[in-house]
C-alpha positions in Angstrom: -167.4 -114.5 -202.4 -169.6 -111.9 -200.8 -168.6 -108.7 -199.0 -170.3 -107.6 -196.0 -172.1 -104.2 -196.5 -171.1 -101.7 -194.0 -173.3 -98.8 -192.6 -174.4 -96.3 -195.4 -172.4 -93.0 -195.5 -174.5 -90.2 -193.9 -175.8 -87.8 -196.6 -175.8 -84.0 -195.9 -179.2 -82.5 -195.4 -180.5 -79.4 -196.8 -182.0 -76.3 -195.1 -184.3 -73.7 -196.3 -182.9 -70.2 -197.1 -184.1 -67.8 -194.4 -185.0 -65.3 -197.0 -186.4 -67.0 -200.1 -187.0 -70.6 -198.8 -184.8 -72.3 -201.4 -183.3 -75.6 -200.2 -179.6 -75.0 -199.8 -176.7 -76.8 -198.1 -176.2 -75.5 -194.6 -173.9 -72.5 -194.2 -173.2 -70.0 -191.4 -175.4 -67.4 -192.8 -178.4 -69.8 -193.5 -178.9 -67.8 -196.8 -178.5 -68.7 -200.5 -175.8 -67.0 -202.5 -178.2 -64.8 -204.3 -179.8 -63.5 -201.1 -176.4 -63.1 -199.4 -175.2 -61.0 -202.3 -178.3 -59.0 -202.1 -177.7 -58.4 -198.5 -173.9 -57.8 -198.5 -171.7 -56.2 -201.3 -168.0 -57.0 -200.5 -166.8 -54.7 -203.3 -168.4 -51.6 -201.6 -165.8 -48.9 -201.3 -163.6 -50.1 -204.1 -163.5 -47.6 -206.9 -164.7 -49.1 -210.3 -163.1 -46.4 -212.3 -159.6 -44.8 -212.2 -157.2 -42.7 -214.3 -153.7 -43.4 -215.7 -151.5 -40.7 -216.9 -149.4 -41.6 -220.1 -146.7 -39.5 -221.8 -146.9 -39.9 -225.6 -143.4 -38.5 -226.2 -141.5 -41.1 -224.2 -144.4 -43.6 -223.8 -144.2 -43.9 -220.0 -146.8 -44.1 -217.3 -146.9 -42.0 -214.3 -146.3 -43.8 -210.9 -147.3 -41.3 -208.2 -146.0 -39.1 -206.9 -143.6 -38.3 -209.6 -142.0 -41.4 -211.1 -142.5 -42.3 -214.8 -142.0 -45.9 -215.7 -142.0 -47.9 -218.9 -144.7 -50.6 -219.2 -145.9 -52.6 -222.0 -149.7 -53.4 -222.4 -151.0 -56.3 -220.4 -147.6 -56.6 -218.6 -147.0 -57.4 -214.9 -145.6 -53.9 -214.4 -148.8 -52.3 -215.8 -150.9 -54.6 -213.7 -149.0 -53.6 -210.5 -149.4 -50.0 -211.4 -153.2 -50.3 -211.8 -153.4 -52.2 -208.5 -151.5 -49.6 -206.6 -154.2 -47.1 -207.6 -156.8 -49.0 -205.5 -154.4 -50.6 -203.0 -156.0 -48.8 -200.0 -159.4 -50.0 -200.8 -158.4 -53.6 -201.4 -157.0 -53.8 -197.9 -160.5 -54.7 -196.6 -160.9 -57.8 -198.9 -158.6 -60.6 -200.0 -157.5 -60.4 -203.6 -157.6 -63.9 -205.3 -157.0 -63.0 -208.9 -156.4 -60.1 -211.3 -156.0 -59.8 -215.0 -156.7 -57.6 -218.0 -159.6 -57.7 -220.2 -158.9 -57.0 -223.9 -159.7 -53.5 -225.1 -159.2 -51.8 -228.4 -155.6 -50.3 -228.3 -156.9 -46.9 -229.6 -159.7 -46.6 -227.0 -157.5 -45.3 -224.3 -159.2 -47.7 -221.8 -157.8 -50.4 -219.6 -160.2 -52.9 -217.9 -159.0 -55.0 -215.0 -160.9 -58.1 -213.8 -160.6 -58.7 -210.1 -161.7 -61.7 -207.9 -162.0 -60.9 -204.2 -163.1 -62.7 -201.1 -164.4 -61.5 -197.6 -165.8 -63.0 -194.6 -169.4 -61.9 -194.1 -172.3 -62.8 -191.8 -171.5 -65.4 -189.1 -168.1 -66.3 -190.8 -169.4 -67.1 -194.2 -166.8 -66.3 -196.9 -168.3 -64.7 -200.1 -166.3 -64.4 -203.3 -167.1 -61.8 -206.0 -165.8 -60.8 -209.5 -165.9 -57.3 -210.7 -164.3 -55.0 -213.3 -162.4 -51.8 -212.7 -162.0 -49.5 -215.8 -159.1 -47.1 -216.2 -159.1 -44.1 -218.5 -155.7 -43.3 -220.0 -155.1 -39.6 -220.1 -152.2 -37.9 -222.0 -149.8 -35.8 -219.9 -146.3 -34.7 -220.9 -143.7 -35.8 -218.4 -141.2 -33.3 -217.0 -138.3 -34.6 -219.0 -140.2 -34.4 -222.3 -141.5 -30.9 -221.3 -138.0 -29.7 -220.9 -136.9 -31.1 -224.2 -139.8 -29.5 -226.1 -139.2 -26.2 -224.3 -135.7 -26.2 -225.8 -134.7 -23.5 -223.4 -134.2 -25.7 -220.3 -130.6 -26.8 -220.1 -128.1 -27.1 -217.4 -124.9 -27.5 -219.5 -123.9 -26.7 -223.0 -120.8 -27.9 -225.0 -119.6 -25.3 -227.5 -117.4 -26.9 -230.2 -115.6 -24.6 -232.4 -112.9 -24.8 -235.2 -111.5 -21.6 -236.7 -111.2 -22.8 -240.2 -113.3 -22.1 -243.4 -113.7 -25.8 -244.2 -115.9 -28.1 -242.2 -114.4 -31.5 -243.1 -113.4 -32.2 -239.5 -117.0 -31.4 -238.3 -118.5 -33.8 -240.9 -116.2 -36.5 -239.7 -117.0 -35.7 -236.1 -120.7 -35.8 -236.8 -120.4 -39.4 -238.1 -118.5 -40.5 -235.0 -121.1 -39.0 -232.7 -123.9 -40.8 -234.7 -121.9 -44.1 -234.6 -121.4 -44.0 -230.8 -125.0 -42.7 -230.2 -123.8 -39.7 -228.1 -126.5 -37.4 -229.5 -129.3 -39.3 -227.7 -129.0 -37.5 -224.5 -128.9 -34.0 -226.0 -131.8 -31.6 -225.5 -130.9 -29.7 -228.6 -128.2 -29.3 -231.2 -127.7 -25.8 -232.7 -125.4 -25.2 -235.7 -123.8 -21.8 -236.0 -121.2 -20.4 -238.5 -118.0 -22.0 -237.0 -119.2 -24.8 -234.9 -122.1 -26.8 -233.0 -123.6 -26.2 -229.7 -124.8 -29.3 -227.7 -127.3 -28.6 -224.9 -127.8 -31.1 -221.9 -130.0 -31.5 -218.9 -127.1 -32.4 -216.6 -123.4 -31.4 -216.2 -122.4 -35.0 -216.2 -123.8 -35.7 -219.7 -122.0 -32.6 -221.0 -118.7 -33.7 -219.4 -119.1 -37.2 -221.2 -119.3 -35.4 -224.5 -116.2 -33.3 -223.8 -114.2 -36.4 -222.8 -115.3 -38.1 -226.1 -114.3 -35.1 -228.2 -110.8 -35.0 -226.6 -110.3 -38.6 -227.4 -111.6 -38.3 -231.0 -110.1 -35.0 -232.4 -107.1 -33.0 -231.4 -108.6 -30.3 -229.3 -108.4 -28.4 -226.0 -111.2 -27.4 -223.6 -112.1 -25.0 -220.8 -115.2 -24.8 -218.6 -117.1 -22.1 -216.7 -120.4 -21.9 -214.7 -122.9 -19.2 -214.0 -125.0 -19.0 -210.8 -128.7 -19.0 -211.6 -130.4 -19.3 -208.2 -129.6 -20.0 -204.6 -131.9 -21.3 -201.9 -130.6 -20.0 -198.6 -132.7 -22.3 -196.5 -131.5 -25.6 -198.0 -128.2 -24.1 -199.3 -128.8 -25.5 -202.7 -127.0 -23.7 -205.7 -128.3 -23.9 -209.2 -125.7 -23.5 -211.9 -125.4 -23.4 -215.7 -122.3 -24.9 -217.0 -120.4 -24.0 -220.3 -117.7 -26.2 -221.8 -115.8 -24.7 -224.6 -114.0 -27.1 -226.9 -111.6 -25.8 -229.6 -110.5 -28.1 -232.4 -107.1 -27.5 -234.1 -107.6 -25.2 -237.1 -106.2 -27.9 -239.5 -108.2 -29.9 -242.0 -107.4 -32.8 -244.4 -105.6 -31.6 -247.6 -104.3 -28.5 -245.9 -100.7 -27.4 -246.8 -98.9 -26.3 -243.5 -95.6 -24.8 -242.7 -94.2 -26.0 -239.3 -91.8 -24.2 -237.1 -88.2 -25.1 -237.4 -88.1 -26.5 -233.8 -91.2 -28.7 -234.5 -90.0 -29.9 -237.8 -86.6 -30.9 -236.2 -88.4 -32.8 -233.4 -90.3 -34.8 -235.9 -87.2 -36.3 -237.6 -85.8 -33.3 -239.5 -88.8 -33.3 -242.0 -89.4 -30.4 -244.3 -91.3 -27.4 -242.9 -93.8 -27.6 -245.9 -96.1 -30.6 -245.4 -99.5 -31.8 -246.4 -102.1 -33.0 -243.9 -103.5 -36.3 -245.2 -106.1 -36.8 -242.5 -107.3 -35.6 -239.0 -108.4 -38.3 -236.6 -107.3 -38.2 -232.9 -104.0 -36.7 -234.2 -102.9 -34.6 -237.2 -101.3 -36.9 -239.8 -98.7 -35.1 -241.9 -96.5 -36.2 -244.8 -93.6 -34.6 -246.5 -94.2 -34.7 -250.3 -90.5 -34.4 -251.1 -89.4 -37.5 -248.9 -92.6 -39.4 -248.0 -91.7 -38.9 -244.3 -94.7 -39.0 -242.1 -95.5 -37.7 -238.6 -98.4 -37.5 -236.2 -99.0 -34.5 -233.9 -101.4 -34.7 -231.0 -103.4 -31.8 -229.6 -100.9 -31.0 -226.8 -98.0 -30.8 -229.2 -100.0 -28.6 -231.5 -100.9 -26.1 -228.8 -97.3 -25.9 -227.8 -96.1 -25.3 -231.3 -99.1 -23.9 -233.2 -99.1 -23.6 -237.0 -101.7 -22.7 -239.7 -102.8 -23.8 -243.1 -101.1 -21.8 -246.0 -104.1 -21.8 -248.3 -107.9 -21.8 -248.3 -109.5 -24.8 -250.0 -111.0 -22.6 -252.7 -107.5 -21.8 -253.8 -106.9 -25.2 -255.1 -106.0 -25.1 -258.8 -106.2 -27.7 -261.5 -103.0 -29.0 -263.1 -102.3 -31.6 -265.9 -99.5 -34.0 -265.6 -97.1 -33.5 -268.5 -94.5 -36.0 -267.3 -93.9 -38.0 -264.2 -91.1 -40.2 -263.0 -91.1 -42.5 -260.0 -88.1 -41.9 -257.8 -86.3 -44.7 -255.9 -86.4 -44.4 -252.2 -84.0 -41.6 -251.1 -81.4 -42.1 -248.4 -82.7 -41.2 -245.0 -81.0 -38.2 -243.4 -79.6 -38.1 -239.8 -82.4 -38.6 -237.4 -85.2 -39.0 -240.1 -88.5 -40.5 -239.0 -90.7 -43.2 -240.6 -91.8 -43.1 -244.2 -95.2 -43.9 -245.7 -95.7 -47.3 -247.4 -99.0 -46.3 -249.0 -97.5 -43.5 -251.1 -95.0 -43.4 -254.0 -92.4 -40.7 -254.4 -92.3 -39.1 -257.8 -91.0 -36.1 -259.6 -93.5 -34.4 -262.0 -93.7 -31.7 -264.6 -97.2 -30.1 -264.5 -99.0 -27.3 -266.2 -102.0 -25.3 -265.2 -105.2 -26.1 -267.2 -105.8 -22.4 -267.2 -102.4 -21.8 -268.9 -102.5 -24.5 -271.6 -102.0 -21.9 -274.3 -98.6 -21.0 -272.8 -95.4 -22.9 -272.4 -95.1 -22.4 -268.6 -94.6 -25.5 -266.7 -93.7 -26.4 -263.1 -91.5 -29.0 -261.6 -92.3 -30.6 -258.2 -91.9 -33.5 -256.0 -95.1 -35.4 -255.1 -96.2 -38.2 -252.8 -99.0 -39.2 -255.3 -96.8 -41.2 -257.7 -98.9 -44.4 -257.2 -102.1 -42.7 -258.7 -100.8 -40.2 -261.2 -99.9 -40.9 -264.9 -99.1 -38.4 -267.8 -102.3 -36.6 -268.9 -104.1 -37.1 -265.5 -105.7 -33.9 -263.8 -104.6 -33.1 -260.3 -105.5 -30.5 -257.7 -102.7 -28.6 -256.0 -101.6 -25.2 -254.7 -99.3 -22.8 -256.6 -96.7 -21.5 -254.1 -94.5 -19.8 -256.9 -97.1 -17.1 -257.7 -98.6 -16.3 -254.4 -97.9 -14.2 -251.3 -97.3 -16.5 -248.3 -98.5 -14.5 -245.3 -97.1 -16.9 -242.7 -94.7 -16.4 -239.8 -92.6 -19.4 -240.5 -92.8 -19.4 -244.3 -91.5 -15.9 -244.5 -88.4 -16.9 -242.7 -87.6 -20.0 -244.9 -85.0 -20.1 -247.6 -86.8 -19.4 -250.8 -85.1 -22.4 -252.5 -86.5 -24.7 -249.8 -90.1 -23.7 -250.8 -91.6 -25.8 -253.7 -93.2 -24.2 -256.6 -96.2 -26.4 -256.5 -97.7 -28.9 -254.0 -100.0 -31.4 -255.4 -102.9 -32.6 -253.1 -105.1 -35.1 -254.9 -106.1 -36.5 -258.2 -109.0 -34.8 -259.9 -112.1 -36.8 -261.0 -115.4 -35.9 -262.7 -117.6 -35.0 -259.7 -120.9 -35.3 -261.6 -120.0 -38.9 -262.5 -119.0 -39.7 -259.0 -122.3 -38.3 -257.6 -124.3 -40.3 -260.1 -122.6 -43.7 -259.3 -122.5 -43.2 -255.5 -124.7 -46.0 -254.2 -124.3 -45.2 -250.5 -125.3 -42.4 -248.1 -124.6 -41.2 -244.6 -127.0 -40.2 -241.7 -127.0 -36.7 -240.2 -127.6 -35.2 -236.9 -131.0 -33.4 -236.4 -130.0 -29.8 -235.5 -131.2 -26.2 -235.7 -129.5 -24.2 -238.4 -129.1 -20.5 -238.2 -128.2 -20.2 -241.8 -126.9 -22.4 -244.5 -123.9 -21.3 -246.6 -123.9 -22.0 -250.3 -120.6 -23.4 -249.9 -121.8 -26.2 -247.5 -122.9 -28.5 -250.2 -119.5 -28.4 -252.0 -117.7 -29.0 -248.7 -119.9 -32.0 -248.0 -119.2 -33.5 -251.4 -115.5 -33.0 -250.6 -116.0 -35.0 -247.4 -117.9 -37.8 -249.3 -115.0 -38.1 -251.8 -112.4 -38.2 -249.0 -114.3 -41.2 -247.6 -114.1 -42.9 -251.0 -110.5 -42.3 -251.2 -109.3 -42.9 -247.7 -110.0 -46.4 -246.2 -108.5 -45.4 -242.7 -111.3 -42.7 -242.2 -113.9 -45.0 -243.5 -113.4 -47.5 -240.8 -114.8 -45.1 -238.2 -117.9 -44.2 -240.1 -121.2 -46.1 -240.6 -122.0 -46.1 -244.4 -125.3 -47.2 -245.5 -126.3 -48.7 -248.8 -128.7 -46.6 -250.9 -131.2 -48.9 -252.5 -132.4 -46.2 -255.0 -129.0 -46.4 -256.8 -128.4 -49.7 -258.8 -125.4 -51.8 -257.8 -122.5 -51.7 -260.2 -119.3 -53.7 -260.4 -116.7 -52.7 -257.9 -113.8 -53.6 -260.3 -113.6 -50.4 -262.2 -109.9 -49.6 -262.3 -110.2 -46.6 -264.6 -112.8 -44.8 -262.6 -112.6 -42.9 -259.4 -112.2 -44.8 -256.0 -115.4 -46.4 -254.8 -116.7 -48.0 -251.6 -117.4 -51.7 -251.9 -120.7 -53.3 -250.9 -118.8 -55.2 -248.1 -118.2 -52.0 -246.3 -121.9 -50.8 -246.4 -124.6 -51.4 -243.8 -128.3 -52.0 -244.5 -130.4 -49.3 -243.0 -133.0 -51.0 -240.7 -136.3 -49.4 -240.0 -137.8 -50.7 -236.8 -141.3 -49.6 -236.4 -142.1 -51.4 -233.1 -143.4 -49.1 -230.4 -142.0 -48.8 -226.9 -145.4 -50.2 -225.6 -144.7 -53.4 -227.5 -146.7 -56.3 -228.6 -150.3 -55.9 -229.8 -150.6 -52.5 -228.2 -147.6 -51.1 -230.1 -149.7 -48.4 -231.7 -151.9 -47.7 -228.7 -151.3 -44.0 -228.1 -150.4 -42.9 -231.7 
């Protein structure tokens, strides 16, 4: 079967370029591409070089006039930032494509490959590819400049506690680290009886004050000072100061309550032991195991002080101890502790072993003490109690000795401690020789008190070998299940292959 052949399709003719005479397909300009580019440059007026400002501190780029933005290398955000630099020049052409050309991350150069089109002679459309090179210059942003100056601040939070021991501050430091409240501070300054937190805005300082009031029993007051006033725009510039006072009671303090407060807490004894300080003060009566919690408002209405300084702790040896069955609750008595055991003990000071002098006392530590154990306590029988409420008490109601905690070999505890804590970076005016001893006391408190441990991030120390956690004879230890692995993330904010571009 044969098919009829139709007329042949017309073929496009060629013309000669009016400049060089080369045969070319017809176009409105009647010129070849080479001659057309020689006659017309559509990229004329578009800058081939530019400058980008980069802050090495926070790793952000400047977006004029005054905005600093976070961009990773070869990202859409950085591409948009580069194109905005030449946006006015690109308005005369049509942008077809844009992309980055790889450069060495340390070269401080960014190259942008652009493809543009423009209508030229007699309606002919010419397409051209060219490269724009940007030089990355280092410039510190305003926020980092303020931080580095260390003197620029709009608000300060002054945290104070009028007590010689810093246990509460060490606990507060760990809570701040856990909740990352230190990230917005311009500077943290440590002084003798507290810490100062400096902020760039009043709102950030108020957030810290609210956190402190929810974390530790405290009270606060604020003030502000006028720095400058613009009479034309009616703008006032203030510096705000927040003063936060923490109750002057620490863990292991022996306190004497007022008769009115002791009665309101369930007729407990006026002489009590502070077992921990969290958002409230936790007290226990060593003679009945009765417990009570006192919040900040209650404390400031009925204030009381510690009877002894921590350095006045004395070492006793248990001569004999007898567990006591639960005593009958008196009228209106409050709750009792289930974690402690009431006991009656005969003790003797280790400094008086060559004498026959012994002391009888009731203690809440019957669950951990045995004859022959060493225990730390306070001697009330041979001291002058300079306290408003203790001086008015019946002498027979004041115990001879108050036992605080079992004593262990500190050197052995430090050697076996396979965990560590993080610390806040702060400026120290002067370090006291007693600070290290107080810090070791705080670490021992963490090992002995599980309730405090739950609020603290504890990290495993890989330098100390792991030992068995089932050592019943030794001091209390923190199990591996309660420890966190300390991760070291080295990725930079610029991300990807250019993570170390500006280092």
